[in-house]
Each structure stands twice: as C-alpha cells, then as structure tokens.
Phi, psi and omega in degrees: 000131180302139178264120182243014185280167173285156176272064186290141179280166177300317177301323180290319177295318179301321181294317179295318182292322178299320180293320178295317180297317180299317177297323175299311186286325189262338183246308189284310183297315180299339176304325188265002168255347181245255186295334179273006184250122174270101186293332180295312182269348184057050180219149174286142169298157180297324182196157173238155177273184186291342175265012175071022173272133176299138171292142180309121188289131172255337182193169168227133184254142175299324180298319178294320175300316180295321176297321179289327174300317176299315183304309185282336172293324180293342185260354180303135181074008174273132184299333181277356182227064184298336184266004188300317183298315180295320180293318177299320179298321178296317178296319178296317177298318182293324177305315180284317185295314186270329194244344181290134179266101184292336182279311187251352186082168183077193186228139174297155176290317186204162172236163180271175185301341178269352177099007177271150178307136180248286174263109187272004183292161180255116190249125181300319180305313180298311183296323176302314181289332175293317178298313179304311182292317181293326176297315179293319181292317179297326179297331182273322188251336177055039177271132183303324180298322179294317179292329177294322176291318178302314182296320182294320181292321178296315184294318182291328176293312185292321186277328188256321186272336183305134184262003179088357182247004184101352178244190192221146173297144179285329185203141175230162177288172184304321182269014176079010177287159187286143171247005179057039179279331187069181179277147178227147187305307193296312175301322181292324178296317180286337172292317173304316177301319181292317178300317180297320178299318179297315182290339178284345183246348178197157172287131187205090187294325182293317180293323179297320179296317177299319179298313182296322179294320180298312183290330176293321178292323177295319179298320186282326193245350183235350181271122176287120194293332186288316184250344178086009182283150180275117181277158180283329177240165180298156177308137178090352179290147180286146173060055181263162181197176173227159183238120180306321179303315178291325176301314180291326180292317176299317182300315182297314180302316183285317184287332179281351185255117174302332180291325187254353192302330183249013180285166181297325180293321177296320179296320179294311182294325175293318178298328184273357188296312181297319177299318179298318176298316182301314185260347187250351183234126179292122183293343182267322183250343184081008182291136177265125181280149188287309189219139181227149167288163182298330180280003176094352178289149188280125178263325178209115184269011178303141177253113184253140185299323183298320180292324177297319179295319179294321176295314179301314180295319180298322180301333178297341181253000181270140179290146177054041185256008189304314184292318180292320178299320180297316179298316182291326177296318177290323179296318182298313182293316187278329185263334187244335184264145174214176188298330181272350181152246183212164171268120182289315180220145168244151176279187185289351176258002177087012178266147183295124180248344175214114186254349176290159186241105182286151180290348182277338187290322181304336174301312182295320179294318181297316179293322178297311184292329177295318177295322179293319180300318178296318180302310184287335176291331186268342183260000000 
C-alpha cells in the first residue's frame, strides 16, 4: 500500500500516543463512572451523546457489562484510576445479578430498562466476553468467586455451544435448544480471544485444547482459499463477505500468541494482510472500510473507530510498519477523537455519521493502547 504518512520521529509519535492516552484517562474513562453510569442498576448505559447525556435506555446487554468489566479491570492499580477496583467489583456483581440465568445456566443477552430479562437467548458473543472479562478481572483480584464464574462460563460454552465439529453455535435459545444459527466468525474470534485471555492467567490444558481445535476449524471452514481472507460466514454460505477490521483483529490475536503464531490460520491471515490493506484501507486518509466483497469491491464504506483501532494495533506487530503506523496514529487522533470523546462512525466521505458514544467502544481503545504501549516500550 502506498505510504503517504509523515516521516514522524519516535519522540513525535510518543507525544501523539501520550496525548491519546491522556484523553482516554481524563475524558473517556470518567464518562463511564459519571454520566454514563446508571447507579440504580449499577450498569453502564448503552451509549451517551456528545453532550454526555445518556441515550434513553432501551436495553442493557451483558456483553456491554462484560466489556466494561474488562476496561476497569485493566485500570486496577493505575494511579489515575483510584476507583477502578471498586467499579470493576460493581460490574462483576451486576453481571451475576442481572444477567445470570439461575434456571438454565449461562447468561441472558439483555435486560430491559427496569432490570427484567428482555432477550433471554444465549449468545456466544456474550459468553465469550464474560470469559474474557472474568479472566482479566481474576488476574487482578484473585478472588475465588471470580474464578468460579470464569470456570462456569468456560464449561457452559464447551458443553452447550459446541457444534460437534470443533466450532460453536452463534446463538441458542434460553433453554439451550437450537436456533440453527450455525457458527459465525465474530463470536468465534472473541471466543479465541477469551481462551487466550484464560491461558494468559493460568495453565489450562482443556482450554488450550479447545483453542487449538477452534483455530483449526476456522482455517477449514472460514478461510477463503485464494486470498486467505477470513470470511464472516462459513465457506459456501449465501451472501458472504469479509471485514478488514476483523481481519486485522485476527492477525493481532494470532501473531501475538506464541501458541498460535505458526498455525495454519496464522499463515493464512498473514498472507491476506497486504491484500486487506490494498482493498480495505484508503491510502490517502488511512480509513478502514467496514465491509468488502471477496473480490475487494466495497460493500459498506463506513469508517468505524473500532476497525481503525484494530488496524493500528495490528501494525505494532508488522515488520517495517513505522511509517504506516505513524499515519494511522495521527489519523485516529485527528479524525476520530474530539474534546468530548470520540466519533463512533464516519461515512465513506469522512463525515461523522454516528456521534453517540457506546459503552462497548472503550474496550477496543484499551486493547489498542495496550498494544501500542508494548510497541513503544520495545523501540
């Protein structure tokens, strides 16, 4: 991909990154302890507007609670976030109080504004984030109850969602009966992320075996053989596509893991990286396009902040990426950040198309900034 970035020096890049971190700590994180926090339910609102007013709540999702649990777990013991431990504890309690299904096990997808179960289905994406968040939270607090919830979530995923082929159903009914969804890429990616998070905090041979089976299944059933891109639905599914943001996210998860770095899936995603950049990233602005056909034509040119963050994080692991990384770091700051928070989406012309700020987005920024911090520590 042509490089149109400035030849920024390391001190200049460090300054930009420091400004992004400061903005995160002083603007974004406090949103979810103040105006974005429903103290009565002890849950984050789904989103706030640009003036920091909560959008009228229609629902609260377990996945959003879990992502925020990860966020505040990651901030425990940080001097700029003295209340992070208490806030994480409140989120953990709310996850159990509001979303756990005492009758059938597992966790509901959502509750209504009064706190009653709304969508009672069992969603793999949600359960993956519960595993991911609990692994990170347990690593910080080492409380037996947290590990017990982590174990329960791992057990229910393996026992209930497994489809018998090494992969997992995307969604089941409240009583675990089939909804015939089959496996889908995005929940499976986050399950791989959750398994990796578990293995990062403890030895767990059973989870390691599930992870290796999962990545083998993804290689077999989701990789388009000609270019190596990760499809959103299994091979042969009608109306399939791929998303550059997910492609970059998979690359980071696989490349950052010594366990997965040489597996067939890693080789495929690495082979597809340059193609994904060519067709999925605007060479002039650095904008990451939302959805592409397999031939590279644009299906949806929306620019989402999470995809920008995932591309930036992936670049920290790419060889000879300094110039591109510099451009993307500046693009994130200049095109997506503002004094009140961030722009969630830009349209294909670069104009703000979604200005509300969801409670789920800080997870992507936190993981991106963690990858960047490691990168700058090493250069």
